[in-house]
Backbone as JSON, one array per atom type, in Angstrom:
{
  "sequence": "MSGHNKWSSIKHKKGAADAKRGKVFSKIAKEIMVTVRTGGADPNANITLRALIQKGRAANMPSDNIERAIKRGSGDIEGEVLEEVTFEGYAPGGVGLVVQTLTNNRNRSAADVRHVFTRHGASFAGQGSVLRSFQRKGEILIDASKIEEDKLMELVLEAGAEDMVREGDQFQITTDPSSFMSVVDALNKAEIPMEKSEVSLMPDVLVPINDKTKADAIIRFIEELEELEDVQNVYSNFDIDPSIADQMGK",
  "N": [[-2.23, 36.23, -56.59], [1.15, 36.69, -57.96], [2.93, 39.8, -58.38], [1.7, 42.13, -57.5], [2.58, 45.31, -56.59], [4.03, 48.05, -54.71], [5.0, 50.09, -56.24], [3.37, 50.48, -58.42], [1.09, 52.02, -57.62], [2.42, 54.24, -56.56], [3.73, 55.19, -58.81], [1.54, 55.88, -60.35], [0.55, 58.12, -58.95], [2.73, 59.87, -59.18], [2.58, 60.27, -61.86], [0.76, 62.27, -62.48], [1.68, 64.94, -62.98], [3.09, 64.51, -65.31], [1.05, 63.88, -67.06], [-0.17, 66.36, -67.34], [1.63, 67.65, -68.93], [1.11, 66.61, -71.34], [2.34, 64.34, -72.28], [1.47, 61.78, -71.69], [-0.9, 61.62, -73.18], [0.14, 61.77, -75.78], [1.59, 59.39, -75.93], [-0.4, 57.45, -75.65], [-1.86, 58.02, -77.94], [-0.05, 57.24, -79.94], [0.02, 54.47, -79.48], [-2.62, 53.83, -80.1], [-2.68, 54.46, -82.87], [-0.91, 52.52, -83.98], [-2.22, 50.17, -83.22], [-4.67, 50.38, -84.58], [-3.76, 50.25, -87.22], [-2.94, 47.61, -87.37], [-5.1, 46.11, -86.47], [-7.52, 47.25, -87.23], [-10.09, 49.86, -87.28], [-12.42, 49.64, -85.84], [-13.73, 49.6, -82.71], [-15.35, 47.61, -81.63], [-14.64, 45.32, -82.94], [-11.96, 45.26, -82.62], [-10.4, 44.51, -79.92], [-8.16, 45.36, -78.54], [-7.89, 48.02, -79.32], [-10.22, 49.01, -78.2], [-9.63, 48.74, -75.5], [-7.51, 50.56, -75.32], [-8.79, 52.96, -75.89], [-10.37, 53.15, -73.61], [-8.29, 53.39, -71.77], [-7.31, 55.89, -72.51], [-9.51, 57.51, -71.88], [-9.62, 57.12, -69.11], [-7.37, 58.5, -68.42], [-8.19, 61.01, -68.84], [-8.0, 61.94, -71.44], [-8.71, 64.0, -74.2], [-11.6, 63.52, -76.25], [-11.39, 64.27, -78.93], [-8.66, 64.0, -79.44], [-8.38, 61.24, -79.26], [-10.01, 60.35, -81.38], [-8.66, 61.53, -83.53], [-6.24, 60.15, -83.46], [-7.14, 57.59, -84.1], [-8.0, 58.02, -86.73], [-5.61, 58.69, -87.95], [-4.29, 56.29, -87.71], [-5.87, 54.69, -89.34], [-5.45, 55.81, -91.77], [-7.01, 57.85, -92.7], [-6.23, 60.35, -91.97], [-3.09, 61.8, -92.57], [-0.23, 60.27, -91.16], [2.76, 59.43, -89.23], [4.84, 56.54, -89.85], [5.15, 53.97, -87.6], [7.1, 51.68, -85.64], [7.19, 48.86, -83.42], [9.52, 48.39, -80.88], [11.25, 46.47, -78.56], [13.15, 46.54, -75.58], [15.2, 44.77, -73.3], [16.45, 44.29, -69.97], [18.63, 44.57, -67.04], [18.55, 46.3, -63.99], [20.85, 47.57, -61.48], [21.22, 45.23, -58.8], [19.71, 43.22, -59.75], [17.15, 43.75, -60.71], [14.62, 43.34, -63.02], [13.87, 44.7, -66.27], [11.59, 45.79, -68.76], [11.44, 47.52, -71.66], [9.35, 49.23, -73.66], [9.03, 50.55, -76.89], [7.76, 52.85, -79.36], [8.53, 53.77, -82.5], [9.89, 55.82, -85.2], [12.41, 55.55, -85.94], [14.55, 53.24, -85.46], [17.29, 53.02, -84.78], [17.83, 55.43, -83.45], [16.19, 55.17, -81.19], [17.37, 52.93, -79.94], [19.92, 53.95, -79.34], [19.27, 56.05, -77.57], [18.04, 54.69, -75.42], [20.13, 53.01, -74.67], [21.99, 54.88, -73.75], [20.8, 55.85, -71.38], [20.67, 53.49, -69.91], [23.42, 52.98, -69.57], [24.23, 55.2, -68.06], [23.08, 54.6, -65.61], [24.26, 52.3, -64.78], [23.17, 49.91, -65.71], [22.4, 46.81, -67.45], [21.96, 45.3, -70.68], [19.77, 42.62, -71.74], [19.28, 39.37, -73.27], [16.88, 38.82, -75.91], [13.68, 38.14, -74.76], [14.53, 37.03, -72.37], [14.01, 38.48, -70.02], [11.39, 39.22, -70.43], [9.96, 36.86, -70.35], [9.36, 36.48, -67.73], [7.18, 37.97, -67.14], [3.65, 38.65, -67.32], [0.88, 39.4, -69.45], [-1.62, 41.45, -68.22], [-4.77, 42.81, -67.22], [-5.09, 45.89, -65.56], [-6.58, 47.78, -63.04], [-7.15, 50.71, -61.23], [-8.71, 52.02, -58.37], [-10.09, 54.59, -56.42], [-10.07, 54.13, -53.04], [-11.79, 55.37, -51.3], [-14.14, 55.73, -52.58], [-15.91, 53.61, -52.68], [-17.29, 50.76, -50.96], [-15.24, 48.07, -49.87], [-16.07, 45.31, -49.9], [-18.34, 45.4, -51.53], [-17.26, 46.27, -53.96], [-15.46, 44.19, -54.47], [-17.19, 41.99, -54.85], [-18.54, 42.85, -57.15], [-16.48, 43.09, -59.17], [-15.32, 40.53, -59.25], [-17.45, 39.01, -60.05], [-17.71, 40.01, -62.57], [-15.53, 38.97, -63.82], [-12.92, 39.45, -62.92], [-9.6, 38.59, -61.77], [-8.36, 39.07, -59.33], [-8.25, 41.22, -56.41], [-6.75, 43.73, -54.53], [-5.93, 45.83, -51.74], [-4.0, 48.71, -51.92], [-2.65, 50.94, -50.04], [-4.39, 53.9, -50.41], [-5.85, 52.98, -52.5], [-7.67, 50.6, -54.54], [-6.47, 47.8, -56.21], [-7.15, 46.15, -59.07], [-6.89, 43.15, -60.85], [-6.96, 41.49, -64.0], [-7.48, 38.88, -66.44], [-6.38, 39.51, -69.79], [-8.44, 38.97, -71.64], [-10.8, 39.28, -70.23], [-10.76, 41.84, -69.38], [-12.18, 44.12, -70.48], [-14.78, 43.42, -69.84], [-14.85, 43.7, -67.09], [-14.26, 46.43, -66.89], [-16.51, 47.48, -68.21], [-18.49, 46.69, -66.41], [-17.83, 48.22, -64.18], [-18.15, 50.79, -65.23], [-20.91, 50.72, -65.75], [-21.85, 50.58, -63.16], [-21.19, 53.05, -62.39], [-18.73, 53.63, -61.18], [-15.88, 55.38, -60.69], [-12.75, 55.11, -62.39], [-9.32, 55.35, -61.68], [-7.2, 54.53, -63.12], [-6.87, 52.44, -65.93], [-5.85, 49.78, -67.77], [-4.32, 47.41, -70.03], [-1.46, 45.72, -69.25], [1.98, 44.76, -68.53], [2.72, 42.45, -66.01], [4.82, 41.36, -63.35], [5.83, 37.96, -62.62], [7.33, 37.22, -60.42], [8.57, 39.09, -57.7], [11.19, 41.42, -56.96], [12.37, 42.25, -53.93], [12.87, 45.5, -52.52], [14.34, 47.11, -49.96], [15.69, 49.31, -49.2], [15.81, 52.74, -49.11], [17.46, 54.47, -50.59], [18.34, 52.84, -52.7], [15.87, 52.25, -53.86], [15.05, 54.82, -54.67], [17.03, 55.31, -56.59], [16.46, 53.36, -58.56], [13.91, 54.19, -59.31], [14.48, 56.75, -60.35], [15.96, 55.96, -62.56], [14.02, 54.55, -64.08], [12.21, 56.64, -64.53], [13.76, 58.38, -66.09], [14.03, 56.82, -68.38], [11.34, 56.77, -69.18], [11.02, 59.39, -69.91], [12.13, 59.56, -72.39], [11.66, 60.19, -75.85], [10.65, 58.15, -77.56], [9.87, 56.07, -75.92], [7.3, 54.08, -74.7], [6.28, 52.45, -72.59], [7.55, 51.31, -69.44], [8.34, 48.46, -67.75], [8.82, 46.82, -64.65], [10.16, 44.55, -62.14], [10.42, 45.13, -59.43], [9.79, 45.49, -55.92], [8.73, 47.74, -53.53], [9.56, 48.03, -50.16], [7.07, 48.1, -47.61], [7.66, 49.8, -45.45], [9.03, 51.97, -46.46], [7.57, 52.71, -48.63], [5.31, 54.41, -48.22], [6.51, 56.87, -47.62], [7.69, 57.48, -50.06], [5.55, 57.76, -51.7], [4.43, 60.16, -51.17]],
  "CA": [[-1.23, 36.07, -57.63], [2.31, 37.54, -57.82], [2.92, 40.96, -59.25], [1.18, 43.34, -56.87], [3.66, 46.02, -55.93], [3.74, 49.41, -54.28], [5.43, 51.04, -57.27], [2.25, 50.75, -59.33], [0.29, 53.15, -57.15], [3.31, 55.39, -56.44], [3.95, 55.67, -60.17], [0.3, 56.53, -60.78], [0.49, 59.43, -58.32], [3.77, 60.68, -59.77], [2.27, 60.52, -63.26], [-0.18, 63.38, -62.67], [2.36, 66.07, -63.61], [3.42, 64.09, -66.66], [-0.17, 63.98, -67.86], [-0.4, 67.77, -67.61], [2.52, 68.06, -70.02], [0.6, 66.02, -72.57], [3.12, 63.19, -72.73], [0.63, 60.58, -71.6], [-1.81, 61.64, -74.33], [0.93, 61.48, -76.97], [1.95, 57.97, -75.93], [-1.62, 56.67, -75.92], [-2.19, 58.25, -79.35], [0.83, 56.38, -80.74], [-0.45, 53.09, -79.33], [-3.87, 53.71, -80.86], [-2.34, 54.45, -84.29], [-0.34, 51.22, -84.35], [-3.26, 49.16, -83.04], [-5.63, 50.52, -85.68], [-3.12, 49.77, -88.45], [-2.81, 46.16, -87.35], [-6.34, 45.42, -86.14], [-8.72, 47.92, -87.7], [-10.55, 51.04, -86.55], [-13.69, 49.38, -85.16], [-13.46, 49.13, -81.34], [-16.11, 46.4, -81.34], [-13.93, 44.18, -83.53], [-10.57, 45.35, -82.2], [-10.49, 44.6, -78.46], [-7.02, 46.14, -78.06], [-8.25, 49.42, -79.52], [-11.24, 49.36, -77.2], [-8.93, 48.9, -74.22], [-6.73, 51.79, -75.38], [-9.74, 54.07, -75.77], [-10.69, 53.21, -72.19], [-7.09, 53.91, -71.12], [-7.29, 57.32, -72.77], [-10.58, 58.15, -71.1], [-9.22, 57.1, -67.7], [-6.33, 59.52, -68.26], [-8.82, 62.29, -69.2], [-7.57, 62.33, -72.78], [-9.84, 64.53, -74.95], [-12.15, 62.63, -77.28], [-10.86, 64.68, -80.23], [-7.33, 63.4, -79.58], [-8.57, 59.81, -79.51], [-10.54, 60.2, -82.74], [-7.6, 61.89, -84.48], [-5.28, 59.04, -83.48], [-7.77, 56.49, -84.85], [-8.0, 58.39, -88.16], [-4.23, 58.58, -88.44], [-3.99, 54.87, -87.84], [-6.63, 54.11, -90.47], [-5.04, 56.45, -93.01], [-7.9, 58.96, -93.06], [-5.38, 61.52, -91.78], [-1.7, 61.39, -92.74], [0.51, 60.09, -89.91], [4.04, 58.78, -89.41], [4.87, 55.09, -89.73], [5.85, 53.61, -86.37], [7.3, 50.25, -85.38], [7.39, 48.53, -82.01], [10.83, 47.81, -80.56], [11.31, 46.2, -77.12], [14.47, 46.32, -75.0], [15.15, 44.1, -72.0], [17.72, 44.4, -69.25], [18.63, 44.48, -65.58], [19.1, 47.38, -63.2], [21.65, 47.03, -60.37], [20.43, 44.5, -57.81], [18.97, 42.15, -60.41], [15.79, 44.16, -61.05], [14.37, 43.19, -64.45], [13.18, 45.8, -66.95], [11.14, 45.65, -70.14], [11.22, 48.87, -72.17], [8.63, 49.17, -74.93], [9.07, 51.8, -77.64], [7.14, 53.0, -80.67], [9.49, 54.7, -83.1], [10.09, 55.89, -86.64], [13.85, 55.45, -86.13], [15.0, 52.2, -84.53], [18.65, 53.31, -84.31], [17.75, 56.51, -82.46], [15.62, 54.61, -79.95], [18.38, 52.07, -79.31], [20.98, 54.81, -78.79], [18.74, 56.78, -76.42], [17.85, 53.75, -74.31], [21.47, 52.57, -74.24], [22.62, 55.97, -73.01], [20.23, 55.88, -70.03], [21.13, 52.26, -69.24], [24.83, 53.15, -69.21], [24.3, 56.2, -66.98], [22.61, 54.03, -64.35], [24.95, 51.05, -64.5], [22.3, 48.77, -66.05], [22.89, 45.98, -68.56], [20.94, 44.73, -71.56], [19.62, 41.17, -71.68], [18.84, 38.77, -74.51], [15.46, 38.91, -76.21], [12.81, 37.17, -74.1], [15.07, 36.55, -71.1], [13.29, 39.17, -68.95], [9.97, 39.25, -70.77], [9.31, 35.59, -70.0], [8.97, 36.53, -66.32], [6.03, 38.86, -67.04], [2.41, 38.24, -67.99], [-0.05, 40.48, -69.79], [-2.77, 41.49, -67.32], [-5.5, 44.06, -67.09], [-4.91, 46.51, -64.25], [-7.52, 48.88, -62.78], [-6.98, 51.32, -59.92], [-9.91, 52.73, -57.94], [-9.97, 55.31, -55.15], [-10.7, 53.31, -52.0], [-12.8, 56.14, -50.57], [-15.34, 55.87, -53.41], [-16.81, 52.46, -52.62], [-16.95, 49.76, -49.95], [-14.39, 47.01, -50.43], [-16.84, 44.09, -50.15], [-19.22, 45.64, -52.67], [-16.42, 46.31, -55.16], [-14.94, 42.84, -54.68], [-18.27, 41.17, -55.42], [-18.82, 43.33, -58.51], [-15.43, 42.81, -60.15], [-15.14, 39.09, -59.39], [-18.59, 38.53, -60.85], [-17.49, 40.44, -63.96], [-14.43, 38.21, -64.39], [-11.59, 39.81, -62.41], [-8.85, 37.52, -61.12], [-7.95, 39.39, -57.97], [-8.33, 42.62, -55.98], [-6.05, 44.0, -53.28], [-5.86, 47.25, -51.38], [-2.66, 49.26, -51.8], [-2.8, 52.3, -49.52], [-5.71, 54.48, -50.59], [-6.4, 52.51, -53.77], [-7.89, 49.19, -54.81], [-5.85, 47.37, -57.45], [-7.88, 45.01, -59.63], [-6.2, 42.53, -61.97], [-7.8, 40.62, -64.82], [-6.93, 38.34, -67.67], [-6.68, 40.46, -70.86], [-9.69, 38.65, -72.32], [-11.95, 39.71, -69.43], [-10.52, 43.22, -68.94], [-13.25, 45.04, -70.85], [-16.0, 43.04, -69.12], [-14.75, 44.32, -65.77], [-14.38, 47.88, -67.12], [-17.92, 47.76, -68.52], [-19.27, 46.54, -65.17], [-17.53, 49.39, -63.35], [-18.81, 51.94, -65.86], [-22.34, 50.57, -65.54], [-22.11, 50.88, -61.75], [-20.76, 54.44, -62.21], [-17.58, 53.66, -60.27], [-14.77, 55.99, -61.45], [-11.45, 54.42, -62.39], [-8.18, 56.26, -61.76], [-6.33, 53.98, -64.15], [-7.36, 51.16, -66.47], [-5.1, 49.41, -68.95], [-3.7, 46.09, -70.11], [-0.02, 45.95, -69.19], [2.76, 43.59, -68.13], [2.92, 42.3, -64.57], [5.84, 40.34, -63.08], [5.46, 36.75, -61.89], [8.08, 37.21, -59.17], [9.03, 40.43, -57.36], [12.48, 41.6, -56.3], [12.12, 43.22, -52.84], [13.83, 46.58, -52.28], [14.03, 47.64, -48.63], [16.58, 50.44, -48.95], [15.23, 53.91, -49.79], [18.41, 54.99, -51.57], [18.28, 51.96, -53.88], [14.56, 52.44, -54.49], [15.1, 56.11, -55.35], [17.89, 55.18, -57.77], [15.72, 52.61, -59.57], [12.82, 55.03, -59.79], [15.06, 57.78, -61.22], [16.32, 55.26, -63.79], [12.79, 54.31, -64.83], [11.64, 57.93, -64.96], [14.57, 58.87, -67.21], [13.63, 56.04, -69.57], [10.0, 57.19, -69.58], [11.11, 60.72, -70.5], [12.6, 59.46, -73.77], [10.59, 60.46, -76.83], [10.07, 56.95, -78.18], [9.48, 55.06, -74.92], [5.88, 54.03, -74.37], [6.08, 51.86, -71.27], [8.67, 50.63, -68.78], [7.83, 47.53, -66.75], [9.88, 46.28, -63.8], [9.69, 43.56, -61.18], [10.85, 45.42, -58.07], [8.73, 45.79, -54.96], [9.23, 48.61, -52.47], [9.16, 47.63, -48.81], [6.02, 48.99, -47.07], [8.19, 50.78, -44.49], [9.48, 53.16, -47.17], [6.66, 53.02, -49.73], [4.47, 55.55, -47.89], [7.32, 58.07, -47.73], [7.96, 57.75, -51.46], [4.31, 58.08, -52.39], [3.97, 61.49, -50.77]],
  "C": [[-0.03, 36.96, -57.33], [2.1, 38.79, -58.66], [2.32, 42.21, -58.66], [2.36, 44.06, -56.23], [3.3, 47.47, -55.66], [4.08, 50.43, -55.36], [4.29, 51.39, -58.21], [1.46, 51.97, -58.9], [1.14, 54.4, -56.97], [3.52, 56.02, -57.82], [2.73, 56.41, -60.68], [0.2, 57.95, -60.22], [1.52, 60.38, -58.93], [3.42, 61.07, -61.2], [1.35, 61.69, -63.51], [0.46, 64.55, -63.39], [2.72, 65.75, -65.04], [2.23, 64.24, -67.57], [-0.44, 65.43, -68.24], [0.46, 68.26, -68.77], [2.11, 67.43, -71.35], [1.34, 64.79, -73.04], [2.29, 61.91, -72.7], [-0.29, 60.49, -72.81], [-1.07, 61.26, -75.61], [1.26, 60.0, -77.07], [0.73, 57.09, -76.22], [-2.0, 56.81, -77.39], [-1.34, 57.37, -80.26], [0.37, 54.92, -80.68], [-1.72, 52.85, -80.14], [-3.57, 53.62, -82.36], [-1.84, 53.09, -84.75], [-1.39, 50.12, -84.26], [-4.29, 49.2, -84.16], [-5.05, 49.97, -86.97], [-3.07, 48.25, -88.51], [-4.15, 45.44, -87.15], [-7.63, 46.09, -86.57], [-9.22, 49.0, -86.76], [-11.86, 50.85, -85.81], [-13.41, 48.83, -83.75], [-14.2, 47.85, -80.99], [-15.41, 45.15, -81.86], [-12.48, 44.13, -83.09], [-10.52, 45.59, -80.69], [-9.33, 45.42, -77.88], [-7.29, 47.63, -78.21], [-9.26, 49.86, -78.48], [-10.6, 49.58, -75.83], [-8.12, 50.19, -74.19], [-7.62, 53.03, -75.3], [-10.13, 54.26, -74.31], [-9.51, 53.78, -71.4], [-7.0, 55.42, -71.3], [-8.34, 58.07, -71.96], [-10.22, 58.2, -69.62], [-8.17, 58.15, -67.4], [-6.86, 60.92, -68.61], [-8.32, 62.83, -70.54], [-8.78, 62.83, -73.57], [-10.3, 63.59, -76.06], [-11.63, 62.97, -78.66], [-9.49, 64.07, -80.48], [-7.44, 61.92, -79.92], [-9.03, 59.58, -80.94], [-9.47, 60.51, -83.79], [-6.58, 60.77, -84.59], [-5.84, 57.86, -84.27], [-7.72, 56.79, -86.35], [-6.59, 58.33, -88.75], [-3.84, 57.12, -88.62], [-4.66, 54.23, -89.03], [-6.25, 54.72, -91.81], [-5.95, 57.58, -93.46], [-7.2, 60.3, -92.89], [-3.94, 61.03, -91.88], [-0.99, 61.31, -91.39], [1.8, 59.34, -90.17], [3.92, 57.27, -89.23], [5.74, 54.73, -88.52], [6.02, 52.1, -86.28], [7.56, 50.04, -83.89], [8.75, 47.87, -81.83], [10.9, 47.67, -79.03], [12.75, 45.92, -76.69], [14.29, 45.67, -73.63], [16.49, 44.21, -71.3], [17.54, 44.3, -67.75], [19.25, 45.74, -64.97], [19.97, 46.77, -62.11], [20.77, 46.36, -59.31], [19.59, 43.41, -58.42], [17.53, 42.48, -60.74], [15.61, 44.1, -62.57], [13.57, 44.35, -65.03], [12.8, 45.4, -68.36], [10.76, 47.04, -70.62], [10.57, 48.77, -73.55], [8.65, 50.54, -75.6], [8.21, 51.7, -78.9], [7.95, 54.09, -81.36], [9.45, 54.7, -84.62], [11.57, 55.82, -86.98], [14.43, 54.49, -85.08], [16.39, 52.51, -83.95], [18.66, 54.4, -83.25], [17.24, 55.98, -81.14], [16.65, 53.78, -79.2], [19.47, 52.9, -78.66], [20.51, 55.54, -77.54], [18.59, 55.87, -75.2], [19.2, 53.29, -73.77], [22.16, 53.63, -73.39], [22.12, 56.01, -71.56], [20.65, 54.65, -69.25], [22.57, 52.43, -68.73], [24.98, 54.11, -68.03], [23.96, 55.6, -65.62], [23.24, 52.67, -64.05], [24.11, 49.81, -64.77], [22.87, 48.02, -67.25], [21.73, 45.45, -69.38], [20.92, 43.21, -71.42], [19.12, 40.66, -73.03], [17.32, 38.83, -74.67], [14.68, 37.77, -75.54], [13.28, 36.73, -72.73], [14.41, 37.22, -69.9], [11.79, 39.07, -69.18], [9.24, 37.97, -70.36], [8.85, 35.55, -68.53], [7.79, 37.47, -66.07], [4.83, 38.25, -67.76], [1.59, 39.47, -68.33], [-1.29, 40.36, -68.9], [-3.48, 42.83, -67.44], [-5.32, 44.59, -65.68], [-5.84, 47.72, -64.13], [-7.27, 49.39, -61.37], [-8.21, 52.17, -59.6], [-9.66, 53.36, -56.58], [-10.76, 54.55, -54.09], [-11.78, 54.05, -51.23], [-14.13, 56.22, -51.32], [-16.34, 54.74, -53.25], [-16.34, 51.5, -51.53], [-16.21, 48.59, -50.59], [-15.19, 45.75, -50.78], [-17.72, 44.24, -51.39], [-18.42, 45.62, -53.98], [-15.89, 44.92, -55.5], [-15.98, 41.95, -55.35], [-18.53, 41.55, -56.87], [-17.76, 42.87, -59.5], [-15.19, 41.31, -60.33], [-16.26, 38.49, -60.23], [-18.39, 38.88, -62.32], [-16.29, 39.74, -64.6], [-13.04, 38.58, -63.93], [-10.93, 38.61, -61.74], [-8.6, 37.8, -59.65], [-8.19, 40.87, -57.68], [-7.63, 42.75, -54.65], [-6.11, 45.49, -53.0], [-4.4, 47.64, -51.22], [-2.8, 50.71, -51.34], [-4.22, 52.8, -49.68], [-6.34, 54.09, -51.91], [-6.68, 51.01, -53.74], [-7.25, 48.89, -56.16], [-6.54, 46.09, -57.9], [-7.08, 44.46, -60.8], [-7.13, 41.56, -62.68], [-6.95, 39.95, -65.89], [-7.26, 39.34, -68.79], [-8.03, 40.23, -71.53], [-10.92, 39.12, -71.55], [-11.83, 41.16, -68.95], [-11.7, 44.14, -69.24], [-14.57, 44.68, -70.17], [-16.01, 43.68, -67.74], [-14.9, 45.84, -65.89], [-15.83, 48.26, -67.38], [-18.79, 47.68, -67.26], [-19.06, 47.74, -64.25], [-18.19, 50.65, -63.91], [-20.31, 51.91, -65.62], [-22.73, 50.92, -64.11], [-21.7, 52.31, -61.38], [-19.67, 54.57, -61.14], [-16.4, 54.21, -61.05], [-13.48, 55.22, -61.29], [-10.34, 55.45, -62.52], [-7.19, 55.81, -62.83], [-6.95, 52.68, -64.64], [-6.61, 50.87, -67.76], [-4.64, 47.97, -68.87], [-2.2, 46.31, -70.18], [0.69, 44.66, -68.83], [2.95, 43.59, -66.62], [3.91, 41.16, -64.31], [5.28, 39.14, -62.33], [6.11, 36.72, -60.51], [8.65, 38.61, -58.94], [10.39, 40.4, -56.69], [12.29, 42.65, -55.2], [13.25, 44.24, -52.7], [13.46, 47.23, -50.95], [14.97, 48.78, -48.22], [16.09, 51.63, -49.78], [16.16, 54.46, -50.86], [18.38, 54.17, -52.85], [16.96, 52.15, -54.63], [14.52, 53.75, -55.26], [15.9, 56.03, -56.64], [17.17, 54.44, -58.9], [14.61, 53.46, -60.16], [13.34, 56.14, -60.71], [15.43, 57.18, -62.58], [15.08, 55.07, -64.67], [12.21, 55.62, -65.36], [12.44, 58.55, -66.11], [14.24, 58.12, -68.5], [12.28, 56.52, -70.08], [9.99, 58.59, -70.21], [11.55, 60.68, -71.96], [11.43, 59.53, -74.75], [9.88, 59.2, -77.3], [9.55, 55.92, -77.19], [8.0, 55.18, -74.58], [5.64, 53.56, -72.94], [7.38, 51.25, -70.76], [8.08, 49.77, -67.68], [9.0, 46.97, -65.95], [9.29, 45.32, -62.79], [10.16, 43.84, -59.76], [9.67, 45.81, -57.19], [9.32, 46.6, -53.81], [8.68, 48.16, -51.13], [8.13, 48.61, -48.26], [6.54, 50.07, -46.13], [8.69, 52.05, -45.16], [8.53, 53.59, -48.27], [5.82, 54.27, -49.44], [5.24, 56.86, -48.03], [7.49, 58.47, -49.2], [6.71, 58.13, -52.23], [3.8, 59.47, -52.11], [4.43, 62.53, -51.76]]
}
């Protein structure tokens, strides 16, 4: 399928420092709160919540943080009211971007995102014009040194995965959202550690970037967006040429 790109694994490696600052935990907690409010606090009945709990565990989020976010979402603990706001646009070179936010102030979020877009020469797009080129997919990353490729391939395909590819020192597994937890459960049962596991947006078509300067500029743009308080996720459709991907992943 389309949508496998080098940025996914590079971003995962770069995200380690971010996790130490607690930003990843805060963003997952916000997602959990909103999901509980809309779908309930029972992970068995709320598949999205179950996937977010798995995402938190994969990021080494403390169980107390997860439980507190669930209680805030259910109203057992007082918490702020958040709404989901999505922005779409294009970076220079025609690279599509989908910026998902959770915010208690829509105007603040819009102003912050607009400021970063302007700084990087990007433009906003109409609602749905970029998003229609993405699909919701489960994504799982596994350290390639932990298991043989054939064994892992057999396990995940049997559990319902759509595809598996090797990207550098990682295996990237993709699933339909409906079968994501079946694959996660199979990996947990086999005691295969996951470096990342979440349901996210994947592009149908990739925009190749074979110039390191351009790739660096796009990555700086995305990282600035991700630093914003209200931004939860930034999805893009650019693919870094293998000749420069290894340099950027170091």
